[in-house]
N, C-alpha and C positions, 0 to 999 in steps of 0.2 A: 207424516207425523214426525215431529222433531223430538229426538230422544237424547237424553243426557244420561251418562253413567258415572257416578262417583265411586271410583274403585282404584286402588293402588296395586293390587295383586295382578301382575302382568298376565298370568295364565287365565285368571278369571276374566280380565278385561278382553283377552283374545277370544275367549268363549262367547262373551256378549257380542263382540264385533262379528264373529262368525255367524251367530244366529241372526243378527241384524242384517247382515249381507244376504243371507238366505231368504229373509223376509222382504228384501228390497227396501230396507229402511236404513238411513244413515244414523249413526250414533256418534256423539261427541264424548270422548272420555275425559273426565276431569279427575285430577289427582289430589286436589286439596279442597276441603270443605268451603273455604272462602270463595273459591271459584264459582260455586253453585249460585250464590246470590246475584252474580252478574250475568249469569247464563240465561238465554232464552230457550224455551222448549215447552213441550206439552207433557212429557213423561220423564220423570227422574227415577233412575234405578240407583239406589244408594246403599253402599256398604255401611251399615250402622255400627260396625265395629271400629270405624275410623273416628279419630278424635274430632269432635265438633260436627260430625255428619248429621246426627239427629236434629240438632238445633237448626243447622243450615237448611236441611230438607224441609222441616216444618215451616220455616220462614218463607222459603221459595214457594211452597204450596199454597200460600195465602192468596196469591193472584189467581183470579178465576180462570178455569180451563186447564189447570195444572193438576197432575196426579203424581204422587210419589209411591213407589213400591220399595220398601226397605227390606234388605235381607241381612241376616245375622246368624251367627252360630247358634244352634238351638240350645246349646248348653250355657250361653252367656245371658243369664237372667238379668244381670245388671244393665247390659246394653239394651235389652228388650224393655225393661222398666224405664230407662232414661229416654228411649225413643217414644214410648207411650206418653210419658210426662211432658216431653217437648211438643207433642201434638201430631206425631206421625201416625196416620190412620191405618196403613197397610204394612204389616210386618210379617215376614215369613222366614222360615229357616232356609239356609243356603240350599239344601237339597231340594226343597219344595220350589224355591226360586228357579233353579236350573230346570226343573221339570216343567214349570209354567212359562218359561222365557219365550219359547216360540209363539205361544198364544198371546203373551203380553205385547209382542212386537208386531203382531198382525194388525194392520190398520182397521180401526173400528171395533177392536176387541174390548170386551167389557170384563174380562176375567180379572 
């Protein structure tokens, strides 16, 4: 499985990398929303608090066989609304995202 992660927080990015390594999956970290549109992959983990992330993630997901899981601060209702309006289907709070990350990275997972 080819995994992309749109995240600028170095600690959060390291956590994603660590879980991916444990699952035997490679992850490519992207730092800017514009990079998402050019990237190939099957799963995009997107920090929806980043400027332009929701729109880029929704656009990226239009190609068949792609899945986006967006994470956001549970208190940031504006980012949640913007992501829903952009077309992001799966939006979870950061804490929930961290809890489900090992399962998300497991090949064949449908969580």
